[in-house]
C-alpha positions in Angstrom: 120.2 60.3 179.3 116.5 59.7 178.7 116.0 63.4 177.8 119.0 63.3 175.5 117.7 60.3 173.7 114.2 61.7 173.3 115.7 65.1 171.9 117.9 63.1 169.5 114.9 61.1 168.3 113.0 64.4 167.8 116.0 66.0 165.8 116.4 63.0 163.6 112.5 62.9 163.0 112.7 66.7 162.1 115.4 66.2 159.5 113.9 63.0 158.0 110.6 64.8 157.5 111.9 68.4 156.4 114.1 67.2 153.4 111.2 65.6 151.5 108.8 68.3 152.9 110.7 71.0 151.2 110.4 69.4 147.8 106.7 68.6 148.4 106.0 72.3 149.3 107.8 73.6 146.2 105.9 71.1 144.0 102.7 72.3 145.4 102.1 68.7 146.7 101.9 69.3 150.4 98.7 67.6 151.1 100.3 64.3 149.7 102.1 63.9 153.0 98.9 63.9 154.8 97.4 61.3 152.4 100.5 59.1 152.8 100.7 59.3 156.5 97.0 58.2 157.0 97.0 55.7 154.2 99.8 53.6 155.8 97.2 52.4 158.5 95.7 50.2 155.9 98.9 48.5 155.0 99.6 48.0 158.7 96.2 46.5 159.3 96.3 44.1 156.3 99.9 42.9 157.1 98.8 42.3 160.8 96.1 40.0 159.6 98.6 38.0 157.7 101.5 37.7 160.4 99.5 38.3 163.6 102.5 40.1 165.2 103.1 43.6 166.0 106.9 43.2 166.0 107.3 42.0 162.5 109.0 44.1 159.9 106.4 43.1 157.4 104.1 45.8 159.0 106.5 48.4 157.8 106.6 46.9 154.4 102.9 46.9 154.2 102.8 50.5 155.5 105.2 51.5 152.8 103.4 49.7 150.0 100.1 51.2 151.1 101.4 54.7 151.0 102.9 54.3 147.7 99.6 52.6 146.4 97.7 55.7 147.6 99.9 57.8 145.6 99.4 55.7 142.6 95.6 55.7 142.8 95.6 59.4 143.4 97.8 59.9 140.2 95.5 57.6 138.2 92.5 59.6 139.3 94.2 62.8 138.2 95.3 61.5 134.9 91.6 60.5 134.2 90.7 64.1 134.3 87.6 63.3 136.2 88.7 65.0 139.5 91.1 67.6 140.3 94.0 66.9 142.6 92.6 68.2 145.8 89.4 66.1 145.2 91.3 63.0 144.5 93.4 63.5 147.6 90.2 64.0 149.7 88.7 60.7 148.1 91.7 58.5 148.5 93.3 59.1 151.8 90.0 59.0 153.9 89.1 55.7 151.9 92.4 54.0 152.9 92.3 55.2 156.3 88.8 54.2 157.1 89.4 50.6 155.6 92.4 50.4 158.2 90.2 51.5 161.0 87.4 49.0 160.0 90.0 46.1 160.0 91.6 47.0 163.2 88.2 47.5 165.0 86.9 44.1 163.6 90.0 41.9 163.5 92.5 43.4 165.8 90.6 44.2 169.0 92.8 41.8 171.2 96.0 43.2 170.0 97.8 46.5 171.1 97.1 48.1 167.7 94.8 51.2 167.3 94.5 54.3 165.5 96.1 56.3 168.3 99.3 54.6 167.6 99.4 56.1 164.1 97.7 59.4 164.8 99.5 60.5 167.9 102.4 58.2 168.6 104.4 58.7 171.9 107.8 60.1 171.6 108.4 59.6 175.3 108.2 55.9 175.1 110.5 55.5 172.0 113.8 55.2 174.1 112.5 52.1 175.9 112.6 50.0 172.6 116.3 49.2 172.6 118.5 47.7 169.8 120.5 44.8 171.2 123.1 43.1 169.2 124.9 40.1 170.9 123.5 41.4 174.3 125.0 44.8 173.6 122.7 47.7 174.1 123.2 50.1 171.1 120.7 52.6 172.1 117.1 53.1 171.2 115.8 51.4 168.0 114.1 54.6 166.9 117.4 56.3 166.7 118.9 53.8 164.3 115.7 53.5 162.1 115.6 57.4 161.9 119.2 57.7 161.3 119.0 55.3 158.3 115.9 57.2 156.8 117.7 60.4 157.4 120.8 59.4 155.7 118.8 58.1 152.7 116.8 61.2 152.3 120.0 63.4 152.6 121.8 61.2 149.9 119.0 61.3 147.6 118.6 65.1 148.0 122.3 65.6 147.4 122.9 63.2 144.6 119.9 64.4 142.7 120.0 68.0 143.7 120.6 69.2 140.0 117.6 67.1 138.9 115.3 68.3 141.5 116.3 71.9 141.0 115.7 71.8 137.4 112.2 69.9 137.3 111.0 72.0 140.2 111.6 75.3 138.5 111.6 74.5 134.7 109.9 71.3 133.7 110.0 72.1 129.9 113.9 72.5 130.2 114.1 69.3 132.3 112.4 67.4 129.4 114.8 68.9 126.9 118.0 67.8 128.6 116.7 64.2 129.4 115.4 64.5 132.9 112.1 62.8 133.6 109.8 64.7 136.0 107.5 61.7 136.4 110.3 59.4 137.5 111.5 62.1 139.9 107.9 62.6 141.1 107.4 59.0 142.0 110.8 58.9 143.6 109.8 61.8 145.8 106.5 60.0 146.7 108.4 56.9 147.6 110.8 58.8 149.8 108.0 60.5 151.4 106.2 57.2 152.1 109.4 55.7 153.6 109.9 58.8 155.8 106.3 58.6 157.0 106.6 55.0 157.8 109.9 55.5 159.6 108.4 58.1 161.8 104.6 57.7 162.3 104.9 55.0 165.0 107.2 57.3 167.0 105.6 60.6 166.8 102.4 59.9 165.0 101.0 61.0 161.6 100.0 64.5 162.8 103.5 65.5 163.7 104.8 63.7 160.5 102.6 66.0 158.5 103.3 69.1 160.7 107.3 68.5 160.4 107.1 67.7 156.7 104.9 70.9 155.8 105.4 73.6 158.4 109.1 74.0 158.6 109.3 73.9 154.8 106.7 76.6 154.6 108.4 78.6 157.1 111.7 78.4 155.2 110.0 79.4 152.0 109.1 82.6 153.4 112.6 83.7 154.2 114.8 81.9 151.7 116.0 83.0 148.2 117.1 79.7 146.7 116.6 76.0 146.8 119.6 75.0 148.9 119.0 77.7 151.4 115.4 76.6 151.8 116.6 73.0 152.4 118.9 74.1 155.3 116.3 76.5 156.8 113.7 73.9 156.6 115.8 71.4 158.7 116.7 74.2 161.0 113.1 75.2 161.7 112.3 71.5 162.0 114.9 71.0 164.6 113.8 74.2 166.4 110.2 73.0 166.4 111.1 69.6 167.9 113.5 70.9 170.6 111.2 73.6 171.5 108.1 71.4 171.4 109.7 69.0 173.8 110.8 71.6 176.2 107.3 73.1 176.2 105.7 69.6 176.8 107.9 69.1 179.8 107.0 72.6 181.0 103.2 72.0 180.6 103.4 68.3 181.4 101.5 67.8 178.1 101.7 65.8 174.8 105.0 66.1 173.1 103.6 65.6 169.8 101.0 68.3 170.1 103.5 70.7 171.4 106.0 70.0 168.6 103.2 70.9 166.1 102.2 73.9 168.1 105.7 75.2 168.4 106.2 74.7 164.5 103.0 76.6 163.9 104.2 79.5 166.1 107.5 79.8 164.4 105.6 80.1 161.1 103.5 82.8 162.4 106.5 84.7 163.7 108.4 84.5 160.4 105.2 85.3 158.4 105.0 88.6 160.4 108.7 89.5 160.5 110.4 88.0 157.3 112.6 90.6 155.8 111.3 89.7 152.3 107.7 88.5 152.5 106.6 89.4 156.0 103.5 91.1 156.9 105.2 94.0 158.7 107.5 94.8 155.9 104.8 94.7 153.4 102.7 97.1 155.4 105.7 99.3 155.8 106.3 99.4 152.0 102.7 100.0 151.2 102.5 103.1 153.5 106.0 104.5 152.9 106.6 103.3 149.3 110.0 101.8 150.1 
C-alpha cells in the first residue's frame, strides 16, 4: 500500500507540474519555474516568523505570495529595459532565496525548517502525513492537495485552451480579437506558483523544476500541435516519476534525484530518436538527402 501511495503522489506531481510546464516552455519562460520554486522559501520563512507554526496553512499562502511577488519584480525589471529577462531572473530569485535562507538560519534554528525541505523534499515520507476527517483516514494529505492542484491546472488549461493557443502562436491576432496576453501571462505565473507551492514540500524544488521543464521539452521534440504536446508532456512526466521511483528502490537512493535523472534520460533518448527532430534522423537526412 505504501508503494502505491508514493507512486500515486508521484503521478499527481508529474501531471500538476507538466501542464503549466508545457505553457512555460512554449512561451520561452522555462527558467521562471526555477525562480518561483526558489523564491517561495522567503514567503515560508516570513510567514513562519509570524505564526511560529510549521503546520499552519498560512505558510502555503506566504509561499504563493512570494512566488507571485518574484514574478512581478522580474516583470517590472524587464519593463524598465535596464536588464534583459535572463539577467532579471538571475538577479531576483537568488535574492529571494538568500533572504529566506538568512531568516531561517537566524530565526528558525529551533524549528524543523531548513532549506533541504524546499530543495530536496522527501517523497517517501509524504504518505505518513494523513488526512483525517471525523476520525476517518482519507489517505495521504499530499494526494488530496495535489489532486486539487491537478484539477485546477487541468480545468484552467481546458477552459482557456483557445486563448492559450492563440496567444502562444500569434500574439498580434490575439490582441485583435480581444484576448489579453498580459492577463494570460500573469495567470500562468499564478498557476505556476500554486503548482510549485503544492509540490515543493513533497518532492522539493529541484524535482518541481525538472518535472515542469524536462517532460515538456521532451514532448516538444516529438509533437506537432499544442494538444498533443500537452498529452505527451503529462505522459513523459508520469513515466519519469514512476521510472525514477523504481530506480530509487533498485539503487536505494534519493527518489527526487532519480526522478530528475530519469526525466533527463528520457529527454536524451527522444533527442536522439525523435522521428521529426532527432539527431539520428537529421544525420541520415544530411548524408542521404532524404
